[in-house]
Structure formats: structure tokens, C-alpha cells
gemmi code that builds the backbone of each chain (N, CA, C; Angstrom):
import gemmi

chains = {
    "A": [
        ("ASP", (57.662, -37.494, 29.714), (58.530, -38.202, 28.771), (59.405, -37.172, 28.040)),
        ("GLN", (60.656, -37.108, 28.462), (61.565, -36.115, 27.906), (62.196, -36.699, 26.645)),
        ("GLN", (61.780, -36.211, 25.488), (62.298, -36.733, 24.228), (63.676, -36.182, 23.895)),
        ("VAL", (63.995, -35.022, 24.454), (65.307, -34.416, 24.247), (65.911, -34.199, 25.629)),
        ("LYS", (67.083, -34.769, 25.848), (67.667, -34.758, 27.191), (69.032, -34.096, 27.191)),
        ("GLN", (69.200, -33.144, 28.082), (70.508, -32.571, 28.337), (70.816, -32.908, 29.776)),
        ("ASN", (71.661, -33.901, 29.967), (71.840, -34.495, 31.291), (72.765, -33.700, 32.207)),
        ("SER", (73.467, -32.713, 31.642), (74.333, -31.896, 32.479), (73.682, -30.543, 32.694)),
        ("PRO", (73.209, -30.256, 33.898), (72.569, -28.951, 34.134), (73.559, -27.795, 34.027)),
        ("SER", (74.836, -28.077, 34.313), (75.807, -26.989, 34.281), (77.165, -27.510, 33.861)),
        ("LEU", (77.985, -26.582, 33.368), (79.332, -26.889, 32.903), (80.195, -25.659, 33.126)),
        ("SER", (81.399, -25.884, 33.648), (82.328, -24.785, 33.868), (83.624, -25.055, 33.119)),
        ("VAL", (84.087, -24.055, 32.369), (85.249, -24.230, 31.506), (86.148, -23.004, 31.625)),
        ("GLN", (87.454, -23.204, 31.464), (88.383, -22.084, 31.451), (88.390, -21.413, 30.076)),
        ("GLU", (88.531, -20.111, 30.092), (88.638, -19.347, 28.850), (89.742, -19.933, 27.972)),
        ("GLY", (89.440, -20.069, 26.668), (90.420, -20.587, 25.728), (90.341, -22.092, 25.526)),
        ("ARG", (89.712, -22.797, 26.474), (89.589, -24.247, 26.334), (88.334, -24.603, 25.550)),
        ("ILE", (88.153, -25.881, 25.322), (86.982, -26.345, 24.582), (85.803, -26.580, 25.529)),
        ("SER", (84.622, -26.154, 25.102), (83.383, -26.485, 25.818), (82.648, -27.534, 24.993)),
        ("ILE", (82.210, -28.589, 25.644), (81.447, -29.635, 24.965), (80.118, -29.821, 25.690)),
        ("LEU", (79.039, -29.521, 24.973), (77.704, -29.673, 25.536), (77.019, -30.832, 24.828)),
        ("ASN", (76.395, -31.685, 25.604), (75.821, -32.915, 25.070), (74.303, -32.920, 25.104)),
        ("CYS", (73.743, -33.700, 24.182), (72.293, -33.800, 24.058), (71.949, -35.183, 23.531)),
        ("ASP", (70.974, -35.826, 24.135), (70.490, -37.124, 23.677), (69.009, -37.021, 23.334)),
        ("TYR", (68.574, -37.828, 22.385), (67.163, -37.799, 22.021), (66.654, -39.220, 21.868)),
        ("THR", (65.351, -39.364, 21.971), (64.769, -40.700, 21.921), (63.915, -40.933, 20.677)),
        ("ASN", (63.422, -39.878, 20.069), (62.507, -40.013, 18.944), (63.278, -40.136, 17.628)),
        ("SER", (63.216, -41.300, 17.015), (63.966, -41.528, 15.775), (63.381, -40.769, 14.592)),
        ("MET", (62.217, -40.135, 14.775), (61.609, -39.342, 13.702), (62.223, -37.942, 13.605)),
        ("PHE", (62.963, -37.535, 14.612), (63.602, -36.217, 14.552), (64.588, -36.199, 13.377)),
        ("ASP", (64.491, -35.144, 12.573), (65.386, -35.062, 11.427), (66.117, -33.728, 11.344)),
        ("TYR", (65.941, -32.910, 12.363), (66.612, -31.610, 12.346), (66.850, -31.195, 13.789)),
        ("PHE", (68.068, -30.731, 14.041), (68.475, -30.416, 15.404), (69.085, -29.018, 15.447)),
        ("LEU", (68.793, -28.311, 16.511), (69.252, -26.935, 16.625), (69.819, -26.698, 18.022)),
        ("TRP", (70.749, -25.780, 18.097), (71.244, -25.294, 19.382), (70.919, -23.819, 19.494)),
        ("TYR", (70.394, -23.464, 20.662), (70.097, -22.082, 20.970), (70.860, -21.691, 22.227)),
        ("LYS", (71.192, -20.404, 22.297), (71.844, -19.848, 23.478), (70.877, -18.846, 24.099)),
        ("LYS", (70.820, -18.831, 25.421), (69.895, -17.905, 26.082), (70.596, -17.186, 27.219)),
        ("TYR", (70.591, -15.851, 27.130), (71.050, -15.014, 28.230), (69.853, -14.677, 29.107)),
        ("PRO", (70.085, -14.352, 30.383), (68.980, -13.950, 31.259), (68.208, -12.772, 30.674)),
        ("ALA", (66.916, -12.798, 30.814), (66.025, -11.715, 30.378), (66.015, -11.511, 28.862)),
        ("GLU", (66.515, -12.480, 28.119), (66.438, -12.420, 26.661), (65.834, -13.710, 26.128)),
        ("GLY", (65.297, -13.655, 24.922), (64.810, -14.867, 24.292), (65.962, -15.698, 23.765)),
        ("PRO", (65.715, -16.980, 23.474), (66.763, -17.828, 22.903), (67.248, -17.279, 21.566)),
        ("THR", (68.546, -17.413, 21.338), (69.158, -16.977, 20.085), (69.678, -18.195, 19.344)),
        ("PHE", (69.290, -18.322, 18.083), (69.729, -19.459, 17.281), (71.243, -19.430, 17.093)),
        ("LEU", (71.887, -20.588, 17.298), (73.334, -20.704, 17.150), (73.727, -21.468, 15.896)),
        ("ILE", (73.299, -22.711, 15.833), (73.739, -23.595, 14.772), (72.765, -24.765, 14.683)),
        ("SER", (72.666, -25.353, 13.506), (71.748, -26.472, 13.334), (72.421, -27.576, 12.519)),
        ("ILE", (71.782, -28.733, 12.504), (72.286, -29.842, 11.698), (71.119, -30.708, 11.256)),
        ("SER", (71.168, -31.094, 10.009), (70.171, -32.004, 9.471), (70.607, -33.429, 9.755)),
        ("SER", (69.643, -34.337, 9.822), (69.968, -35.727, 10.137), (70.746, -36.430, 9.030)),
        ("ILE", (70.852, -35.794, 7.860), (71.621, -36.425, 6.779), (73.105, -36.101, 6.895)),
        ("LYS", (73.454, -35.250, 7.855), (74.849, -34.888, 8.065), (75.312, -35.393, 9.419)),
        ("ASP", (76.629, -35.439, 9.600), (77.150, -35.795, 10.918), (77.960, -34.674, 11.545)),
        ("LYS", (78.139, -33.599, 10.812), (78.910, -32.475, 11.341), (78.507, -31.197, 10.636)),
        ("ASN", (78.441, -30.117, 11.404), (78.236, -28.800, 10.823), (79.051, -27.809, 11.633)),
        ("GLU", (79.739, -26.942, 10.925), (80.665, -26.029, 11.585), (80.342, -24.595, 11.222)),
        ("ASP", (80.433, -23.705, 12.209), (80.221, -22.282, 11.964), (81.122, -21.512, 12.920)),
        ("GLY", (82.264, -21.100, 12.404), (83.210, -20.369, 13.249), (83.692, -21.209, 14.408)),
        ("ARG", (83.492, -20.707, 15.607), (83.955, -21.422, 16.809), (83.023, -22.559, 17.217)),
        ("PHE", (81.895, -22.655, 16.562), (80.863, -23.619, 16.959), (80.788, -24.768, 15.952)),
        ("THR", (80.805, -25.992, 16.492), (80.653, -27.187, 15.669), (79.648, -28.110, 16.339)),
        ("VAL", (78.722, -28.612, 15.554), (77.771, -29.584, 16.089), (78.042, -30.924, 15.423)),
        ("PHE", (78.081, -31.964, 16.236), (78.284, -33.332, 15.776), (77.021, -34.135, 16.045)),
        ("LEU", (76.640, -34.963, 15.077), (75.450, -35.803, 15.233), (75.821, -37.262, 15.050)),
        ("ASN", (75.470, -38.094, 16.015), (75.655, -39.545, 15.940), (74.266, -40.172, 15.960)),
        ("LYS", (73.740, -40.460, 14.779), (72.364, -40.947, 14.673), (72.181, -42.299, 15.329)),
        ("SER", (73.154, -43.166, 15.200), (73.009, -44.507, 15.763), (72.898, -44.447, 17.282)),
        ("ALA", (73.604, -43.490, 17.880), (73.554, -43.334, 19.327), (72.478, -42.349, 19.756)),
        ("LYS", (71.819, -41.722, 18.813), (70.839, -40.666, 19.091), (71.455, -39.617, 20.018)),
        ("HIS", (72.584, -39.116, 19.584), (73.361, -38.206, 20.424), (73.924, -37.087, 19.563)),
        ("LEU", (73.868, -35.873, 20.076), (74.562, -34.775, 19.420), (75.306, -33.960, 20.454)),
        ("SER", (76.318, -33.255, 19.972), (77.113, -32.436, 20.865), (77.470, -31.125, 20.183)),
        ("LEU", (77.638, -30.114, 20.996), (78.058, -28.796, 20.533), (79.438, -28.529, 21.109)),
        ("HIS", (80.392, -28.231, 20.224), (81.735, -27.901, 20.643), (81.970, -26.417, 20.418)),
        ("ILE", (82.504, -25.758, 21.419), (82.852, -24.339, 21.304), (84.357, -24.228, 21.543)),
        ("VAL", (85.068, -23.781, 20.494), (86.522, -23.676, 20.589), (87.010, -22.397, 19.898)),
        ("PRO", (87.790, -21.528, 20.561), (88.027, -21.547, 21.991), (86.862, -20.912, 22.744)),
        ("SER", (86.644, -21.299, 23.953), (85.566, -20.731, 24.756), (85.951, -19.328, 25.219)),
        ("GLN", (84.949, -18.450, 25.251), (85.157, -17.064, 25.675), (84.177, -16.724, 26.794)),
        ("PRO", (84.528, -15.792, 27.666), (83.612, -15.426, 28.761), (82.217, -15.036, 28.267)),
        ("GLY", (82.135, -14.411, 27.107), (80.843, -14.029, 26.539), (79.982, -15.209, 26.135)),
        ("ASP", (80.567, -16.401, 26.123), (79.795, -17.607, 25.804), (78.998, -18.093, 27.009)),
        ("SER", (79.228, -17.515, 28.163), (78.512, -17.918, 29.381), (77.023, -17.630, 29.208)),
        ("ALA", (76.238, -18.688, 29.224), (74.797, -18.594, 28.972), (74.200, -19.981, 29.189)),
        ("VAL", (72.889, -20.077, 29.020), (72.236, -21.391, 29.027), (72.090, -21.845, 27.582)),
        ("TYR", (72.506, -23.063, 27.304), (72.445, -23.616, 25.958), (71.363, -24.682, 25.894)),
        ("PHE", (70.472, -24.519, 24.940), (69.383, -25.464, 24.748), (69.580, -26.236, 23.455)),
        ("CYS", (69.342, -27.520, 23.541), (69.275, -28.389, 22.385), (67.796, -28.539, 22.026)),
        ("ALA", (67.474, -28.456, 20.739), (66.086, -28.613, 20.311), (66.051, -29.501, 19.077)),
        ("ALA", (64.959, -30.212, 18.921), (64.826, -31.132, 17.800), (63.447, -30.996, 17.185)),
        ("SER", (63.358, -31.335, 15.908), (62.053, -31.304, 15.259), (61.944, -32.420, 14.241)),
        ("ALA", (60.698, -32.779, 13.974), (60.395, -33.774, 12.954), (59.491, -33.121, 11.939)),
        ("SER", (59.771, -33.354, 10.684), (58.987, -32.713, 9.635), (57.603, -33.322, 9.547)),
        ("ALA", (56.626, -32.449, 9.464), (55.262, -32.904, 9.186), (54.764, -31.963, 8.105)),
        ("GLY", (55.166, -32.221, 6.890), (54.943, -31.257, 5.833), (55.807, -30.051, 6.127)),
        ("ASN", (55.230, -28.887, 6.121), (55.970, -27.687, 6.498), (55.742, -27.322, 7.961)),
        ("ASN", (55.067, -28.215, 8.698), (54.806, -27.904, 10.095), (55.940, -28.429, 10.957)),
        ("ARG", (56.589, -27.556, 11.655), (57.657, -28.000, 12.553), (57.469, -27.367, 13.899)),
        ("LYS", (57.430, -28.179, 14.946), (57.478, -27.662, 16.295), (58.769, -28.153, 16.923)),
        ("LEU", (59.322, -27.342, 17.777), (60.587, -27.678, 18.403), (60.337, -28.346, 19.743)),
        ("ILE", (61.038, -29.443, 19.989), (61.043, -30.127, 21.280), (62.380, -29.822, 21.931)),
        ("TRP", (62.312, -29.296, 23.150), (63.507, -28.740, 23.778), (64.001, -29.596, 24.931)),
        ("GLY", (65.322, -29.563, 25.147), (65.900, -30.088, 26.369), (65.764, -29.063, 27.489)),
        ("LEU", (66.253, -29.431, 28.668), (66.143, -28.544, 29.825), (67.232, -27.486, 29.885)),
        ("GLY", (68.246, -27.629, 29.040), (69.303, -26.640, 28.997), (70.507, -27.010, 29.840)),
        ("THR", (71.653, -26.486, 29.431), (72.904, -26.614, 30.192), (73.454, -25.218, 30.394)),
        ("SER", (73.713, -24.870, 31.646), (74.259, -23.556, 31.951), (75.777, -23.617, 31.855)),
        ("LEU", (76.332, -22.883, 30.911), (77.777, -22.860, 30.683), (78.390, -21.621, 31.324)),
        ("ALA", (79.420, -21.831, 32.110), (80.173, -20.724, 32.696), (81.598, -20.808, 32.172)),
        ("VAL", (82.036, -19.770, 31.483), (83.409, -19.710, 30.988), (84.170, -18.743, 31.869)),
        ("ASN", (85.147, -19.264, 32.566), (85.892, -18.471, 33.553), (87.151, -17.860, 32.955)),
        ("PRO", (87.351, -16.555, 33.192), (88.544, -15.876, 32.643), (89.829, -16.435, 33.242)),
    ],
    "B": [
        ("ASP", (66.363, -4.046, 10.314), (65.467, -5.208, 10.188), (65.019, -5.619, 11.582)),
        ("ALA", (63.752, -5.308, 11.931), (63.267, -5.597, 13.273), (63.147, -7.097, 13.463)),
        ("GLY", (63.560, -7.536, 14.645), (63.394, -8.940, 14.988), (62.012, -9.171, 15.541)),
        ("VAL", (61.850, -10.246, 16.271), (60.572, -10.575, 16.873), (60.355, -9.682, 18.091)),
        ("THR", (59.210, -9.032, 18.150), (58.920, -8.184, 19.296), (57.685, -8.701, 20.012)),
        ("GLN", (57.739, -8.659, 21.342), (56.635, -9.130, 22.166), (56.228, -8.038, 23.148)),
        ("SER", (54.931, -7.997, 23.437), (54.444, -7.050, 24.442), (53.293, -7.679, 25.218)),
        ("PRO", (53.152, -7.316, 26.498), (54.090, -6.485, 27.262), (55.313, -7.309, 27.696)),
        ("THR", (56.256, -6.667, 28.341), (57.449, -7.354, 28.830), (57.128, -8.136, 30.095)),
        ("HIS", (56.380, -7.499, 30.957), (55.974, -8.135, 32.212), (54.489, -7.894, 32.435)),
        ("LEU", (53.863, -8.836, 33.160), (52.433, -8.717, 33.420), (52.127, -9.437, 34.728)),
        ("ILE", (51.318, -8.810, 35.553), (50.874, -9.448, 36.792), (49.369, -9.550, 36.766)),
        ("LYS", (48.858, -10.750, 36.993), (47.417, -10.988, 36.996), (47.073, -11.803, 38.242)),
        ("THR", (45.777, -11.911, 38.498), (45.311, -12.761, 39.596), (44.560, -13.961, 39.027)),
        ("ARG", (44.426, -14.971, 39.851), (43.750, -16.202, 39.415), (42.348, -15.896, 38.884)),
        ("GLY", (41.994, -16.596, 37.808), (40.674, -16.435, 37.227), (40.592, -15.357, 36.156)),
        ("GLN", (41.578, -14.479, 36.108), (41.561, -13.433, 35.097), (41.960, -13.989, 33.735)),
        ("GLN", (41.852, -13.120, 32.753), (42.215, -13.462, 31.380), (43.363, -12.550, 30.953)),
        ("VAL", (44.209, -13.038, 30.033), (45.345, -12.243, 29.587), (45.535, -12.413, 28.079)),
        ("THR", (46.017, -11.355, 27.452), (46.363, -11.403, 26.021), (47.789, -10.932, 25.843)),
        ("LEU", (48.587, -11.764, 25.205), (49.970, -11.428, 24.898), (50.109, -11.240, 23.396)),
        ("ARG", (51.001, -10.338, 23.000), (51.110, -9.996, 21.591), (52.506, -10.231, 21.038)),
        ("CYS", (52.545, -10.497, 19.740), (53.820, -10.825, 19.088), (53.818, -10.298, 17.656)),
        ("SER", (54.896, -9.617, 17.300), (55.107, -9.219, 15.907), (56.286, -10.005, 15.365)),
        ("PRO", (56.101, -10.733, 14.287), (57.187, -11.586, 13.794), (58.301, -10.793, 13.130)),
        ("LYS", (59.408, -11.451, 12.942), (60.522, -10.885, 12.182), (60.045, -10.597, 10.769)),
        ("SER", (60.536, -9.505, 10.213), (60.148, -9.122, 8.862), (60.390, -10.262, 7.873)),
        ("GLY", (59.378, -10.578, 7.086), (59.493, -11.633, 6.083), (59.030, -12.996, 6.553)),
        ("HIS", (58.817, -13.145, 7.848), (58.357, -14.434, 8.382), (56.845, -14.508, 8.360)),
        ("ASP", (56.320, -15.732, 8.135), (54.874, -15.885, 8.030), (54.297, -16.863, 9.050)),
        ("THR", (55.140, -17.452, 9.847), (54.693, -18.469, 10.807), (55.075, -18.042, 12.214)),
        ("VAL", (54.134, -18.189, 13.129), (54.383, -17.807, 14.521), (54.102, -19.001, 15.430)),
        ("SER", (55.039, -19.262, 16.325), (54.872, -20.331, 17.322), (54.946, -19.718, 18.709)),
        ("TRP", (54.203, -20.283, 19.631), (54.214, -19.821, 21.019), (54.723, -20.943, 21.926)),
        ("TYR", (55.529, -20.556, 22.895), (56.095, -21.499, 23.861), (55.907, -20.955, 25.276)),
        ("GLN", (55.781, -21.877, 26.216), (55.756, -21.515, 27.627), (57.024, -22.065, 28.274)),
        ("GLN", (57.746, -21.223, 28.995), (58.938, -21.685, 29.672), (58.809, -21.435, 31.167)),
        ("ALA", (58.653, -22.502, 31.919), (58.626, -22.403, 33.372), (60.057, -22.325, 33.880)),
        ("LEU", (60.208, -21.882, 35.108), (61.534, -21.706, 35.689), (62.297, -23.023, 35.709)),
        ("GLY", (63.519, -23.017, 35.186), (64.350, -24.207, 35.204), (63.992, -25.248, 34.174)),
        ("GLN", (63.086, -24.914, 33.271), (62.648, -25.860, 32.240), (63.004, -25.339, 30.860)),
        ("GLY", (62.937, -26.228, 29.880), (63.027, -25.781, 28.510), (61.671, -25.292, 28.038)),
        ("PRO", (61.645, -24.539, 26.959), (60.356, -24.082, 26.418), (59.456, -25.255, 26.028)),
        ("GLN", (58.165, -25.118, 26.294), (57.172, -26.117, 25.915), (56.283, -25.530, 24.822)),
        ("PHE", (56.119, -26.284, 23.750), (55.353, -25.816, 22.597), (53.874, -25.710, 22.928)),
        ("ILE", (53.284, -24.530, 22.659), (51.848, -24.336, 22.894), (51.088, -24.558, 21.597)),
        ("PHE", (51.353, -23.725, 20.605), (50.756, -23.905, 19.272), (51.501, -23.068, 18.250)),
        ("GLN", (51.118, -23.309, 16.990), (51.751, -22.639, 15.859), (50.673, -22.132, 14.908)),
        ("TYR", (50.882, -20.925, 14.391), (49.930, -20.327, 13.462), (50.572, -20.055, 12.120)),
        ("TYR", (49.821, -20.352, 11.092), (50.246, -20.080, 9.716), (49.002, -19.790, 8.899)),
        ("GLU", (49.049, -18.775, 8.070), (47.898, -18.371, 7.261), (46.652, -18.209, 8.123)),
        ("GLU", (46.858, -17.600, 9.273), (45.783, -17.236, 10.200), (45.064, -18.440, 10.799)),
        ("GLU", (45.692, -19.607, 10.696), (45.067, -20.802, 11.267), (46.040, -21.516, 12.199)),
        ("GLU", (45.488, -22.117, 13.236), (46.297, -22.942, 14.117), (46.569, -24.259, 13.408)),
        ("ARG", (47.851, -24.590, 13.190), (48.129, -25.802, 12.418), (48.799, -26.895, 13.239)),
        ("GLN", (49.255, -26.543, 14.426), (49.801, -27.560, 15.329), (49.535, -27.088, 16.740)),
        ("ARG", (49.327, -28.037, 17.651), (49.064, -27.681, 19.028), (49.785, -28.637, 19.944)),
        ("GLY", (50.350, -28.114, 20.998), (50.984, -28.941, 22.017), (49.965, -29.363, 23.051)),
        ("ASN", (50.461, -29.911, 24.140), (49.596, -30.461, 25.172), (49.169, -29.381, 26.169)),
        ("PHE", (48.394, -28.444, 25.692), (47.886, -27.368, 26.540), (46.367, -27.350, 26.458)),
        ("PRO", (45.705, -26.991, 27.577), (44.226, -27.004, 27.580), (43.637, -25.904, 26.700)),
        ("ASP", (42.340, -26.013, 26.497), (41.642, -25.050, 25.637), (41.626, -23.638, 26.210)),
        ("ARG", (42.016, -23.492, 27.470), (42.106, -22.144, 28.042), (43.135, -21.298, 27.274)),
        ("PHE", (44.028, -21.991, 26.605), (45.053, -21.322, 25.792), (44.549, -21.268, 24.350)),
        ("SER", (44.405, -20.062, 23.850), (43.954, -19.902, 22.470), (44.774, -18.804, 21.813)),
        ("GLY", (44.685, -18.744, 20.508), (45.494, -17.753, 19.818), (44.827, -17.246, 18.568)),
        ("HIS", (45.547, -16.355, 17.952), (45.042, -15.771, 16.717), (46.229, -15.258, 15.923)),
        ("GLN", (46.113, -15.332, 14.601), (47.104, -14.701, 13.741), (46.374, -13.745, 12.806)),
        ("PHE", (46.917, -12.576, 12.634), (46.306, -11.543, 11.819), (46.896, -11.546, 10.407)),
        ("PRO", (46.205, -10.866, 9.465), (46.715, -10.851, 8.079), (48.142, -10.323, 7.956)),
        ("ASN", (48.584, -9.504, 8.892), (49.967, -8.994, 8.814), (50.953, -9.943, 9.508)),
        ("TYR", (50.501, -11.140, 9.836), (51.289, -12.227, 10.442), (51.518, -12.063, 11.941)),
        ("SER", (51.151, -10.916, 12.517), (51.292, -10.786, 13.964), (50.330, -11.750, 14.655)),
        ("SER", (50.554, -11.961, 15.928), (49.791, -13.004, 16.610), (49.498, -12.599, 18.053)),
        ("GLU", (48.453, -13.182, 18.588), (48.099, -13.020, 19.990), (47.956, -14.386, 20.647)),
        ("LEU", (48.338, -14.430, 21.911), (48.092, -15.605, 22.744), (47.136, -15.175, 23.850)),
        ("ASN", (46.035, -15.876, 24.000), (45.059, -15.592, 25.038), (45.010, -16.753, 26.025)),
        ("VAL", (44.991, -16.405, 27.291), (44.829, -17.435, 28.318), (43.666, -17.022, 29.212)),
        ("ASN", (42.678, -17.893, 29.334), (41.507, -17.628, 30.172), (41.628, -18.353, 31.507)),
        ("ALA", (40.840, -17.880, 32.483), (40.761, -18.556, 33.787), (42.147, -18.889, 34.322)),
        ("LEU", (42.952, -17.865, 34.472), (44.351, -18.060, 34.850), (44.501, -18.835, 36.156)),
        ("LEU", (45.507, -19.730, 36.140), (45.868, -20.515, 37.314), (47.258, -20.108, 37.767)),
        ("LEU", (47.567, -20.406, 39.035), (48.897, -20.081, 39.538), (49.977, -20.732, 38.673)),
        ("GLY", (49.694, -21.935, 38.180), (50.646, -22.686, 37.381), (50.907, -22.091, 36.010)),
        ("ASP", (50.135, -21.079, 35.639), (50.368, -20.420, 34.348), (51.488, -19.394, 34.442)),
        ("SER", (51.980, -19.153, 35.621), (53.102, -18.233, 35.781), (54.319, -18.784, 35.050)),
        ("ALA", (54.833, -18.018, 34.109), (55.939, -18.503, 33.282), (56.393, -17.384, 32.352)),
        ("LEU", (57.443, -17.693, 31.608), (57.870, -16.823, 30.516), (57.223, -17.349, 29.244)),
        ("TYR", (56.537, -16.487, 28.534), (55.880, -16.883, 27.291), (56.683, -16.330, 26.121)),
        ("LEU", (57.148, -17.244, 25.290), (58.016, -16.896, 24.176), (57.283, -17.040, 22.856)),
        ("CYS", (57.496, -16.072, 22.008), (56.975, -16.124, 20.651), (58.154, -16.321, 19.707)),
        ("ALA", (57.983, -17.179, 18.731), (59.022, -17.411, 17.735), (58.411, -17.281, 16.348)),
        ("SER", (59.145, -16.677, 15.432), (58.655, -16.607, 14.062), (59.607, -17.343, 13.129)),
        ("SER", (59.072, -17.785, 12.023), (59.866, -18.526, 11.047), (59.219, -18.396, 9.681)),
        ("LEU", (59.945, -18.876, 8.674), (59.434, -18.883, 7.317), (58.916, -20.285, 7.022)),
        ("SER", (57.748, -20.355, 6.435), (57.113, -21.653, 6.232), (57.845, -22.514, 5.223)),
        ("THR", (58.599, -21.889, 4.324), (59.328, -22.655, 3.320), (60.672, -23.092, 3.888)),
        ("GLY", (61.165, -24.222, 3.430), (62.449, -24.720, 3.899), (62.375, -25.222, 5.329)),
        ("ILE", (63.499, -25.239, 5.982), (63.570, -25.770, 7.342), (62.864, -24.847, 8.326)),
        ("GLY", (62.990, -23.555, 8.113), (62.282, -22.606, 8.962), (62.850, -22.487, 10.361)),
        ("VAL", (64.095, -22.029, 10.464), (64.673, -21.796, 11.784), (63.825, -20.769, 12.521)),
        ("GLN", (63.526, -21.045, 13.770), (62.677, -20.159, 14.555), (63.517, -19.118, 15.280)),
        ("HIS", (63.083, -17.875, 15.165), (63.723, -16.757, 15.829), (62.799, -16.246, 16.923)),
        ("PHE", (63.361, -15.993, 18.088), (62.571, -15.710, 19.272), (62.593, -14.250, 19.689)),
        ("GLY", (61.473, -13.828, 20.283), (61.438, -12.568, 20.990), (61.977, -12.758, 22.395)),
        ("ASP", (61.990, -11.668, 23.165), (62.518, -11.738, 24.524), (61.493, -12.228, 25.541)),
        ("GLY", (60.266, -12.426, 25.101), (59.278, -13.043, 25.970), (58.477, -12.069, 26.809)),
        ("THR", (57.377, -12.576, 27.324), (56.544, -11.869, 28.301), (56.565, -12.670, 29.590)),
        ("ARG", (56.983, -12.029, 30.670), (56.996, -12.696, 31.972), (55.634, -12.490, 32.610)),
        ("LEU", (54.880, -13.570, 32.762), (53.539, -13.520, 33.350), (53.582, -14.076, 34.767)),
        ("SER", (53.131, -13.287, 35.699), (53.065, -13.715, 37.100), (51.617, -13.726, 37.545)),
        ("ILE", (51.202, -14.832, 38.141), (49.827, -14.974, 38.624), (49.850, -14.983, 40.150)),
        ("LEU", (49.069, -14.069, 40.738), (49.036, -13.967, 42.203), (47.802, -14.663, 42.765)),
    ],
}
model = gemmi.Model(1)
for chain_id, residues in chains.items():
    chain = gemmi.Chain(chain_id)
    for i, (resn, *xyz) in enumerate(residues, 1):
        res = gemmi.Residue()
        res.name, res.seqid = resn, gemmi.SeqId(i, " ")
        for name, pos in zip(("N", "CA", "C"), xyz):
            atom = gemmi.Atom()
            atom.name, atom.element = name, gemmi.Element(name[0])
            atom.pos, atom.b_iso = gemmi.Position(*pos), 0.0
            res.add_atom(atom)
        chain.add_residue(res)
    model.add_chain(chain)
structure = gemmi.Structure()
structure.add_model(model)
structure.setup_entities()
């Protein structure tokens, strides 16, 4: 039972254009969402997060949008750069006091072509 | 400011053996979580340690156990290794207060022959 779904295994984008990575979730108890980027042979690196009380969070070239009614979030990268080529994971958590475990999607491999 | 460090980087074991993986959290963090990432999959939550106690556990058998030390570092132990235990094992640290974004080490690649 995949509670966090990234339905696109891969995405290819031209340098300078927008990259849009999508994520859907099924558990309405999730109240915090994160995006991580992972290069080969490295651990995931935190990119950006959003609380369920917001619908948008922006950090430089990265913006995350949350649509709670649709249980959908997306990560926009503008403009895309070759160095953005990596696997992007969507993760979600539900608060249980201060205990939080992350539930992860399968990832989307982004290739930004020069 | 040292980030999360894991050792060893790679490990090869045979079925039935036991293994211990180690993790030092990011400076200032008090919570350690362990994840298993199989090839082509997202990380799967194993368990989380805080104040030297396991406070959450994922759907993993008792062969997987852990420990957290007073300095917040942590160990993951796996007994009676199976071929299916071959994976990348990731350690993440976070601060127990607030949202607690998890920061990851580069992982230990465990191969079972």
C-alpha cells in the first residue's frame, strides 16, 4: 500500500525551462511534506518542505505547491539547470507528538539537458 | 559543522551472519532514524531512536534492532542475514523539537552473498 505516490519514474527537461515533479498521497493524516534530492552514491539532501496549513512555499528556484483537497503536491524548479539532474523524492509525515517518521515515494529521476 | 556520518561505506556479508552499522548524527541533533532503501525503491522506515529508546518502528522483523548512545550516536544491528537484506541503509538525524527535518548520511551499502 503506497501511501505516497510519484507516478512518473523519470522526467527530461531542457536547461532553462521549468521542471514540474508531482506527488500524490492517500493518508489524510499527513500534515507535513518534504522534497529531497538524491545523487548517486550520496544520501538524500533536504530541498524544501511545506506544512499542510499552507498551499505554497518558495525557496529560490524551488517552489512546492500543496492541494489538500486533491491530496496532491508538486515541486517546480525554475529555471532548471544541469546540476539539478538527480532523483527527487517526495516524503510525508504525520505528527504523533514529537515522533515523526517519513513515508517516501519511489522517486522521479530528473534529467536536465544542456 | 559535521553532518551525518555513517560507517562503514560498504559491507559484504553472507547469509546467516550478523552485521552492525554505525551512525553519528549531525551536531545538535538528538534523534536518529534508520531507513532501508532497496534498488529502485524509496527509503523504508526501520525505526527511530530518541533519548536512547526506540520510539517508533516500521514493518521490519525483530532481526533488526538498534541502539542509541548517550552521545546520540546510533547502531543498527541485523541478525541472521537474508539475501533480501541487501540494500542501502540510511541514517537520518533530526531535532526532536519542532518539525524536525531529517538530514541524511550517505548510507552503508550492504551486500549479502
